[in-house]
Residue, then its C-alpha position, 0 to 999 in steps of 0.5 A: m529500508i524495512h526490517w521488522d524483527h518482531a512482526s507476525q507472519g500475517d504482517r510479513d505476508l501482507l507486506q509482501i503483497l503490498r510490495g508486489l502492489c507497489e513493484q514499479h514504485p518501491k519507494l512507496i513502501d518506505f514512505m508508508f511503513h515504519p522501518t522497524r515496526a509492523a505499522l504504518r509510519a503515521e496516521p493514514k490521514t497524514l500519509h494521504r496528505e503527505a502523498r500529494c507530492f507523488s503522481s496521481g497513480e502513486q497516490i491511488l496505490i498508497r490509498v489502496a495499500i493503506d486500505l488493505w493494511g488497515n481494512l479502511d475502505h477509502v478507495k473507491l472502485s471508480e478511482l481504480g480506472r485511472l490507473d495504468s494497465s500494469n498498476f491496475q493488474r497489480v491491484i487486482a493481483a493484491f486483492s486476489r492474494i489477500r483475505l480480508 
């Protein structure tokens, strides 16, 4: 369970957007983020490798969330077409709520 006492409002806002992105898969937030600090729990490369245990759709959501958190640009737009329609809509909603 994530509890960030000293996070900036921007980090809290972004976490809420990412929770919406992962609404159907709440375990992904705990997988990606440190429980007490506004940070990923590991380097993106490590998280990508560890995410292999998740479904292909969950892996794409993890990569989108990590990209949005760190402004990394690792997810290709063509990959989003592999998501089911509800997760695709959540990605679009997250993009519409964020200002990079």
